Every structure is written in C-alpha cells, then in structure tokens.
C-alpha angles and dihedrals in degrees: 000000000000127000117278114261114256114236119206111200122211138160139201145161141245095219114201134187137174116251121223089267091051098254122138116254129196127216119229131172129209119224111204096200093059095025089225138135113227149155112267111262139136147174124296114253125221111284093010128125121225098248091049087050092051091054093043095047093048091051092046094050101036106020085234120125113213138184118221127251130174121347109253111189149322118232129190128197137165120259130177094270096042131283130348116211115194122187119200133201135183109267121211113196116233100164124023120191129177109267118233107219113243137165093279101045124012100167135042118185141167114223131182116253094262094047094044089056089052095044098047109101101208129061090221089058092051092051090049090050093051092052092047098053091049095055118104121244111271143182123211120237105191117208107202127191107210118257125263111300135195114284117274090223092058094045118089101176130075112311091230089064095052107125132208118276124232092278091048091053089054091047089052093053089046092057091065099085092038095054090043092053088068095047090245105193102167125056120197124177146170113258092243113111095237090057097046091046089053093061102030097087091055094043089051095048090051097037092241129146122238115234107212120202123186088203090069093055119096091247094047094047095047089052096045117012090167090066089051091055093047094048094047091053093048088053093048093047093049093045090055100042097041095039092228115146107228135190119209116195120198145135136285096253092048097047097078091056091048092048092048090051094056096040102257124134115250110272130182113236124192118224110294094009120136133214112202112209111195108208128198123222091269092049097257119145108251102170142354132208133176127208122187121210121268091227 
C-alpha cells in the first residue's frame, strides 16, 4: 500500500466589478517570479477556514478587500508534494487600495471578460472565470446553529438562560472572520442566551445590533411553528431583495423548520456550524455551502 497523497488546500476569488459603462471587469494579478497572470489565490493557513483564506489572499495579493459571493469552482492539480486543491468564490470589492509592487505581485489590473480570458495564463483560471461571470447575482443568508452551550443536565435555571461553555465562547470568537468574509451586515438571533452569546462577538466587532426573536427559540418554535415559517420566509425575502447579507442563529430543533421555509433540504449542523444559502434576487436558492467550526 502506497503512502496517502498529500493535499494542499488553497482558496481564492474571481473578483468582479462594474466599469463606468456598466460592463463586467475581472481582477487579475501578475506574479513576477513566474511571469504569469492569474486569479488571486493562496494556501490555507493553520486554524483558518477556506472562505477566510480566499478573502485574505485576495487582499494580500491585490490590496483589494472583497466580500464573498457564490462559490464558483474547486480545481485540483498535481504539485511536487502531492495535489493542490483550490476553491474559488465570487469576490465583490468593498475597499480598493493602491497595490505596492512586491516580489509576489507586481501588477494588479482589471480586464474586460474577453481580455481577462486572453490574459490569464492558465486554462484552469480561464475556465473558472467563465463559470464566475455566468453566475447570477446572489446574497448570502447564513443559517447558524448556536455554539456549544453548558449541559442541560448541569443547568438548574431556565433553559432559555443557559449560556455557552468555554469551548462555545471560543467557537463564537472564531466565527468573526467567517461571517465577515461574506460581508454579513444584519444579525438575527433567537432570544435564548446561548444564541445571542454566539453572535455577540461578531456583532460587537462590526458595530452591529442583534435582532432577537422569541419565535426562533426552542420554546417559541414549539409553541408556534407557523410563526417560525413566516419569519424565515420574510428574512429570506428581505435578504434577497435588499442585498443585505444576513446571519440567523437558532437551535438544532428549530433549524429544520427554518430550512423548509426557505426551500432548503434538511441538513444536520454541529454546534457553531454555518449553512450559507446563496439567494438570487427573486429568493431562489442558487448555491449552498456548509462550514464546520474550527474548535
């Protein structure tokens, strides 16, 4: 039996913008050491999630901060140490700074789609660009199961007041860069303490309020599941129409009702895991992705 093949994980973005005349432009970077034009990408760091890596690498290589849109593609190719796996998302620029040339990237340029396809050095990059520019506009609705809470059996007070345990607090802190990667601008939560404590670190870091709904709690959903369905649909509709990336934090027993309401098959999420639902402008589900917690 041979040795297992080593997989090197990486992530990047196909960052797109509208030119002054309304045409789509694609971001490419030039690497002087390889003398190639490519999509921004780079290797995953220790204790980092792939979406966070995609945003970080794009910023480091181009000096452009982007929020993530739809996942585009995953490509795999051989390298000297095994296989490299690169996952790409649509990138939407939110802060553009002038790039200072360095040994890694000396030129950062925007190209029309046609010119980007000609300029890109590698066939894989050209195929990823083709896929990206043909994807519809979407907005992420992030469904989040609360982080790990103190045990029910060791909690004597009201269950709604049961807080996160030490591991759960670490998971909540680790959610900050992941939620930020998608440009999350609205925070919705169950009124239960373990849910509000899960989203508070991110809300505090981004100076956002937390909208708390008793309907999203276990007790509220059990008493009135129809209201959960109605609220979930309203949140999805507003997210899609307003283009406001939104996170909704609730409980394992409530998540199936939320997912059915927005047209997503039931999925099991571990504590602090997220399901990213990419919604088209009419509220249709365009793509799904799941990310488990680091902790």
